[in-house]
N, C-alpha and C positions, 0 to 999 in steps of 0.2 A: 492276693497281693493288693487288690484295689476293690473298692465298693463294699457292699454289705449283702448278707444273705440271711433271710429269715428261716430258722430251723423250727419245724413243728413236730411235736410228739402227739399223735392222734390219740393214743391210748389213754392219756390223762389230760388232753386238751391244753398242753402247755407249749410255749414257744419262746425263743430267744433270738436276738439279732446278733449274728456273727459278723465281726468286723475284721479288717486285716490284722494278721498276727494272732488270731484266735482259732481254736478248733473246738468242736463240741463232741461230747461223748454222753452216753447214758450211764448214770451212776447205778451200779449193780444193786445196792441195798435199797435205795429209795426210788429207783426208776425215773429220776428227774434228769433233765438236761443239765449237763455241767459244762462250763466254759473254762478253757485253759489257754494261757498265752504260750505261743510256740515260736521257735526260730524259723522264720519263713524261708530263709535260704536253705536250711536243712530239709524242710518239708518239700521244696520244689527242686531239689538238686537232681533227682531222677529225671525230671522233665528237661532239665538243662544239660543232661548227659554226664552227670557226675555221681560218684559215690561221695557222700559227705559224712565224715565221722566226727562226732562231737562228744568227747569223753566216753568213748566206747572201748570195751575190752577187746583183746585179740580174737577170742571166739565169736564175739558179735560181728566184728569186721569180716572174719573169714566166712561166717554164715552168709553174709550178703554176697561175697565173692563166689561162694559155692553155687548159689542160685543163678548168678549172672553168667558164669563161665561153665556151668554144668560139670563141676568137679566135686570131689569129696576130700575133706581134710581129716587126718587122724593125728593124734597127739602122742608123742613118746612119753611125755609126763604132763601133769596138770599145769596148764598155763597160769601165769601170774595174773593178779587182779588189776594190774596197771592199766590205765586208760590212755587213749590216744585221741588227738584232734588232727584233722586234715581232710584233704579232698584229693580225688584222683579221677581222671577222665575215664568213663566207661568205654571209650573207643580205644584205649591202650590195650595192647595184647597182654595176656595173662602173665607171661614171663616178666614183662616190664613192671606190672603191678607187684608181683612177688619180690622182685629186686628192691623196689621201693620199701616194701614192708620189712624185708631183711635189714635194710639200713636203719629204719625207724624203730623197729621193735626188737632188735638184737636177737633174731631167730634165723634159722636156716630152713629151707624147704627142700625136700627130695621128692621129685615127681616121677611117678610110674603110671603112664597113661592118664586116666582120669583121677587117680588117687594121688594125694599129696600128703606126705608126712611132714609134720611140724617138729623140727628138732630144736630144742632150746639149748 
């Protein structure tokens, strides 16, 4: 969020200066350091206690929820490719998060223990 960080790749003796709003990755084909601009709010949402969804599909959102709440989602039919934007506090209980998703994504959930069926 502030300052700069120098990123070194020892294998080919290269380096870049990483500034706020950037992230670095190693490009697979050339093995070079690659810089990309990122949404910093999205990148640090986990630290601030939020799920932050930015043009994500329902399966992508539910994958994050699965890991956080230790549940498993199954789909009655293939979910749509529609994307969603939003944020929700990780401190909310699972039922509240599912109710919010039901309203936003026009789906229903049926929970049986740790397994949750997604009903379109």
